[in-house]
C-alpha positions in Angstrom: 47.3 -88.4 -69.8 43.7 -87.7 -70.8 45.0 -85.7 -73.8 47.4 -88.5 -74.7 44.7 -91.0 -74.7 42.3 -88.7 -76.5 44.6 -87.8 -79.3 46.8 -90.9 -79.1 50.0 -88.8 -78.5 52.8 -90.1 -76.3 53.9 -88.4 -73.2 57.2 -87.1 -74.6 55.5 -85.3 -77.3 53.1 -83.7 -74.9 56.0 -82.4 -72.7 57.6 -80.9 -75.7 54.4 -79.2 -76.7 53.9 -77.7 -73.2 57.5 -76.3 -73.2 56.9 -74.8 -76.6 53.7 -73.2 -75.5 55.4 -71.8 -72.4 58.2 -70.3 -74.6 55.7 -68.7 -76.9 53.9 -67.1 -74.0 57.2 -65.7 -72.7 58.0 -64.2 -76.1 54.5 -62.7 -76.4 54.9 -61.2 -72.9 58.4 -59.9 -73.7 57.6 -58.3 -77.1 53.9 -58.0 -77.1 53.9 -54.8 -74.9 56.2 -53.1 -77.3 54.1 -53.9 -80.3 51.1 -52.5 -78.5 52.9 -49.1 -77.7 53.9 -50.2 -74.2 55.9 -46.9 -73.3 55.5 -45.0 -70.0 52.0 -43.7 -69.2 51.6 -40.1 -70.3 50.4 -37.2 -68.0 46.7 -37.0 -67.1 44.7 -34.9 -69.5 42.8 -31.8 -68.3 39.6 -32.3 -66.4 36.6 -32.1 -68.6 33.8 -29.6 -68.1 31.5 -30.3 -65.2 28.4 -32.1 -66.1 24.9 -30.8 -65.4 23.8 -31.1 -61.8 21.7 -34.1 -61.1 18.3 -33.9 -59.5 18.0 -33.1 -55.8 17.9 -36.1 -53.6 15.0 -36.9 -51.3 14.7 -34.8 -48.1 16.4 -36.3 -45.2 14.8 -37.1 -41.9 14.2 -34.2 -39.4 17.0 -33.6 -37.0 16.6 -33.7 -33.2 15.3 -30.4 -31.5 18.0 -28.0 -30.5 18.3 -26.7 -26.9 16.0 -23.9 -25.7 17.2 -20.3 -26.4 17.8 -17.7 -23.7 14.7 -16.0 -22.2 13.8 -12.8 -24.0 13.3 -9.4 -22.4 10.1 -8.8 -20.5 7.4 -7.3 -22.6 5.6 -4.0 -21.8 2.9 -4.0 -19.1 -0.5 -4.5 -20.5 -3.4 -2.1 -19.8 -5.2 -2.3 -16.4 -8.1 -4.7 -16.3 -11.7 -3.6 -15.6 -12.6 -2.9 -12.0 -14.0 -5.9 -10.2 -17.3 -6.0 -8.5 -17.5 -4.5 -5.1 -17.0 -7.0 -2.3 -19.5 -7.8 0.4 -19.6 -5.5 3.4 -17.5 -6.8 6.2 -18.8 -7.7 9.6 -19.4 -4.9 12.1 -16.4 -4.4 14.4 -16.6 -4.5 18.1 -17.9 -1.5 19.9 -15.3 0.8 21.3 -15.0 1.7 24.9 -17.4 4.5 25.6 -16.0 7.7 27.1 -17.2 8.3 30.7 -19.8 11.1 30.8 -18.3 14.3 32.2 -20.9 16.8 33.1 -21.7 19.3 35.8 -24.9 21.5 36.2 -25.1 23.8 39.2 -27.4 26.7 40.1 -28.2 29.4 42.5 -31.4 30.4 44.2 -30.2 33.0 46.7 -30.0 36.7 46.1 -26.5 38.1 45.8 -24.5 41.2 44.8 -21.2 40.5 43.1 -18.4 42.9 42.1 -15.7 42.2 39.5 -13.1 39.7 40.7 -15.6 37.9 42.9 -17.0 34.4 42.1 -20.8 34.1 41.6 -22.1 31.8 44.3 -23.9 28.5 43.6 -26.0 26.5 46.2 -27.6 23.9 44.0 -26.2 20.8 42.2 -28.3 19.2 39.4 -25.7 16.9 37.8 -22.1 16.1 38.7 -20.0 13.4 37.1 -16.2 13.3 36.7 -15.9 16.8 38.0 -15.5 18.3 41.5 -17.7 21.1 42.8 -16.3 23.2 45.8 -19.3 25.0 47.3 -16.9 27.1 49.5 -15.0 28.6 46.6 -17.8 28.2 44.1 -15.5 26.5 41.6 -15.6 23.3 39.4 -12.4 21.3 39.0 -11.6 19.4 35.7 -10.5 15.8 36.3 -9.7 14.8 32.7 -8.0 16.7 29.9 -10.3 17.4 27.0 -12.5 19.8 25.1 -15.3 21.3 27.1 -18.5 23.3 26.5 -19.2 25.8 29.2 -22.5 27.6 29.4 -23.8 30.2 31.9 -27.1 32.1 32.4 -28.4 34.5 35.0 -31.3 36.9 35.8 -29.9 40.2 36.9 -30.6 43.7 38.1 -28.1 46.4 37.7 -27.8 49.2 40.3 -25.3 51.3 38.3 -24.7 52.3 34.8 -24.3 50.0 31.8 -22.6 48.0 30.4 -22.3 44.9 32.6 -21.1 41.5 31.8 -19.8 38.1 33.0 -16.7 36.0 32.2 -15.2 32.6 32.8 -12.2 32.6 35.2 -9.7 29.7 35.0 -7.6 28.9 38.0 -8.6 32.2 39.7 -7.2 34.4 36.9 -9.1 37.4 35.5 -11.8 36.1 33.1 -10.7 35.4 29.5 -14.0 34.2 28.0 -16.4 37.2 28.5 -19.9 38.4 27.6 -21.3 41.9 28.1 -24.5 43.8 27.4 -26.1 47.2 27.7 -29.6 45.8 28.6 -30.5 46.4 32.2 -32.6 44.1 34.3 -32.8 41.1 31.9 -31.5 37.6 31.7 -28.1 37.1 30.2 -26.5 33.9 28.9 -23.4 32.8 26.9 -21.4 29.7 26.2 -17.9 28.9 25.0 -15.8 25.9 24.0 -12.3 25.5 25.4 -9.6 22.9 25.8 -8.8 22.3 29.5 -6.2 20.2 31.2 -6.9 18.1 34.3 -6.7 20.2 37.5 -8.1 23.4 36.0 -10.7 25.2 38.1 -13.7 27.1 36.6 -15.6 30.0 38.1 -17.9 32.8 36.9 -17.2 36.5 37.7 -18.6 39.9 36.7 -16.4 41.7 34.3 -17.8 45.2 34.3 -19.4 46.9 37.3 -21.2 45.3 40.2 -24.2 43.0 39.4 -27.1 42.0 41.6 -29.0 38.7 41.2 -32.5 39.1 42.8 -34.5 36.7 44.9 -37.2 35.3 42.6 -37.9 32.1 44.5 -36.5 30.1 41.6 -33.1 29.4 40.2 -31.6 32.7 39.0 -28.1 31.5 37.8 -26.9 28.3 36.2 -23.5 27.0 35.2 -23.1 23.8 33.1 -19.9 22.2 31.9 -19.9 19.2 29.5 -16.9 17.4 28.0 -17.3 17.1 24.2 -14.3 14.7 23.8 
């Protein structure tokens, strides 16, 4: 209606023009594609050569840390370190229990003549601790097993021929620790160290020939026994 008023054309004429335009469009659609080569689309041509690579993009953000790997094998042992300074001296420990003193010192002041196999007589006791002295048998008895030092000395005269000597008798057996000399009318002495068990008896006997011990007014024979440990 706007066009009719603008160009002063009646409505019937406008309807005819619209139909005519519609028919022209249909003809153009029907035949226009043929004029333009409207056959089926041909196959895709071969791919062209690849173009040059573009510049690298910016580095992306760092990814999250991965899990820890397995523990590696233990390394070789390193060299020893320098020796440290010496520590302070420790406190002194408590004193041990002292061993009881075991000692005997006996003597003789009487004259006597003794033949082999007979015990020398003793009538004096100077020291006696942890041992037993029997003045009837002239023996000392060991009360504790241990190592003992045994010493004997005597002033002698000798009525017969040399040599003469003394020995230690254990449990009344023939002497096994002996001393002898060829010097007549002199003092003799000897000592020995021996391991003894409790209950052992000790005595002194002549080992060669008969021996006389004179009366000097003093001690003429001594026997001492001391436990070392």
